[in-house]
Every structure is written in structure tokens, then in C-alpha cells.
N, C-alpha and C positions, 0 to 999 in steps of 0.2 A: 504494500500500500504506500509506504513512504517513497519507494522508487517511482511509483506512478505520480505522486504529488510533486516530486522533484522534476519529473519530465514535463508535467503540465505547466509548472512555473517557467521552465526553460522555454517551452514552445511558445508561450504567450509573450515572453520577453525577447525572443530572437529577432523579430522584425525591427524593433526599436534599437537593439544592440548592434545589429548588422548595419543599419542606416547610420548609426553614430560612430562606430569604431571600425567598421569594415569586416568582411567575412573571415579574413585570415586571423585577426586578433580574437574574434569570438571563437573560432575553431581551436585556437591555441588554448584558450581558457577551458574549453570543453575537454581537450586532451589532458590538460593538467588535472582537472577535477576528476576525470575518470581514472587517471593513474593514481591519484591520492586515495580514491575510494577502494581501488584494488589493493593498494598497500595496506589500508586499514583491514580489509578482508583477509590479508595474509597474516594478521595478528590474532585471528580468532583462536579461542581455546575452548576446551570442553567444560570449563567452569563458568563461562561468561553468561550474562543475562541476554535478554532480547535487545537491549539498548544499542550495542555495537552493530548489530544487524540492521536496525532501523536507521541509525545515523549514516552508516556506509551506503545503505540503499538509497537514502535521500540524496547524498552527494553524487552517487553514481547516476541517479535519474537526472540531476542537473547537468552532469557532464555529457551524457549521451544525448540529452535534449538539445544541448548547444552544439552538438556535432553534426546532426543530420541536415538541418536547413542550410547552414553555411557551406557544407560539403556539396550540396546540390547546386547552390549558386555558383561555386567555383567550378564544378564539373561541367556546367553548361555555359560558362563564361565565354569561351571561344568557339562554341559550336553554332553553326549556322541554323537559323530557325527551321529550315527545311529538313534538317537531320535530327531534330529533337525527339521525334517519335522513336527512331532507331536507337538514339542515345539513351532514352529512358529504358528501352527494352534491355539493352546491353548492361546498363547500370544496375537494373533490378536483378537481372540474371547473375551478374558477378557478385552482388551482395548476398543473394540466396545461396549460391554455391560456396562462397567464402564462409558464410555462417554455418552451413551444414558441415563443411570440411573442418572448420575450427572446432565445432562442438564434438565431432567424432574424434578428432585428434586429442582434445583435452580429456575426453572420457577414457580413451585408451591410456593416456599418460596417468590419469587418476588411478585406474585399476592397477597399472604396472607399479607405480610408486607406493600405493597402499600395500601391495603384496611385498615389495622390498622392505618397507618400514615394518610390516608385521614380522617378516623373517628376521630383521635386525633386532627387534624387541624380544623375540622368543629365544635368541641365543643366550639371554641372561636368565632364562627360566630353567632351573635344574632342580630335580626332585631331591637331590642330596644336599642342597644348600640350606643349612639350618636357619640362617638369617632370613632367607626368603620365606621359609615356612612360618617363621615367627611374625614377619611383617605383613603377610597377606591378610587382607580384611576378611571378616566373616562372610562366608558364602563362596569364597575362592579356596579351592583345595587342589593339591597335586595328587591326592590319593583316591579321589572318587570321580566318576564320570560327570555328574552334575557340576562338581566344583571345577573340573577341567574345562567344561563347556562354558561356564561363566567366566573363567579366566581368559579363555580364548576370545570370547566376545568382547571383553574389555580391551584386550590387545588389538583386536581388529578395529575397535572404535578409535583407539589412540593412533593406530597406523593410518586410518583414513583422515584423521585431523591433521596429521603431519603432512600427508599428501596434499590435502586441500590448501594448507598454508603455503607449501612450496609452489603450487600452481598459481595461486593468487599473487604471490610475490613476483614470480616470473612474468605474469601477465602485466603487473604494474610496471616492471622495467621495460617490457616490450612496448607498452603503450607510451611510456615516456620517450622511448627512442624514436617514436613517430614524429615528435615535435619538429626536429630539423627538416623533415621532408615537406613541411608547410611552406618553406622558402621556395620550393619548386612550383607551387601553385600560383598561377598568375591571377591577379584581381580582375574582376569584370571591367570591361571598358566603360568609360564615362560617356556622357552624351557628346555628340560631335560638335566641333566648334561652330558657334553661331546658331545652335539649336535653341528655340525658344524655351524658356523655363516655364514649368507648370505653375499656375497661380495657386497660392495657398491662402485659404480664407483665415 
């Protein structure tokens, strides 16, 4: 919900911000906000409340809302009006394919890293370790099937959290690295010299 509220605020503000600061600056702010939100999500832990999720979601909604409209303005800035239909089709197709490929890749990385973290955590679990047996909370046991299942479930939970944090942190860095590429985007051309200005009431 907070992500939706952030996106709504950004969508309503984008026309005014683009007119005042230009699409590239608005796009830069969107990239920075999205990167910051992803970095916050890379700090999630299993003992947190809902507050970090709501705050990072709101910031991410603001960031993504500030990305799409300026990106469309810059994408069609140098495109002749006669080619805008084909340009829209190509842009939408590229966005859909990129989203699908990105989600699939991140899902595969999440499963791989979760399994790696689970394997790394289980190397410290040995039935002959008296300190471990003494420190295990009630309900976890190395001697019974239900206790082992509960312990394995907790290790899986912690391994998944480690994987999520690593992926979100990597996405934050990747998003931040996109900022220099904004210099390659050319701003839309202004009105031709001598063109009459529109009257403003």
C-alpha cells in the first residue's frame, strides 16, 4: 500500500517537476531514490517490524514513479512522430521482456544463494557439540525428528534472509551504476526559433 501511495504522489508530481527541472534531473532523482530504497531493503532482518517494509516501499514507489514518465519523454525525444507507434511497441516489448528476464534471473539467484547460505549454516551444526546442544532453544533438538525439522526450518529461514539481503544490496548498487548513463540521454528539443509562445492565463 505504501508503495502505491508513493507512486501516486510521484505520478501527480512528475509533470510539474519535469517542466521545472527537466526530465534528466527528475530521472536522476528517481534512480537515487530507488537505489536508496533497495539499500534499505538489503538491511532487512528476521526480527524487524513492518515499519522498515513500509518506509522502503514508500521510497521505492516515489523512485519508480519518477522514473517512468521522464524515461518516456527522453525515449521519444528524437523520434519522428510518424514512428511513434512502432517506438511504443518496441519500448513496451523491451520493458516486458526485461522485466520477465530480470524476475526469472533474480528468482534463480535467490534459490541458489539460499541453498548456499543454508549449506554454510549447517556446517556449524554437529550433534557432538555440547555447547550447541546447551544453547539450542526449546523445540530444537538434534536427537528427534521433530526437533531436527524445526531446526532445519529455522536454518532455511535464516538462509533465505541472507539471500534476500544480498540480492537487494546488489540491486541497489546496480541501480546506482545506472546514474552515469543518464548523460547519454539527450533532452527533448525546444521549440524552434521564432515559434510563437502559448498564452498563459
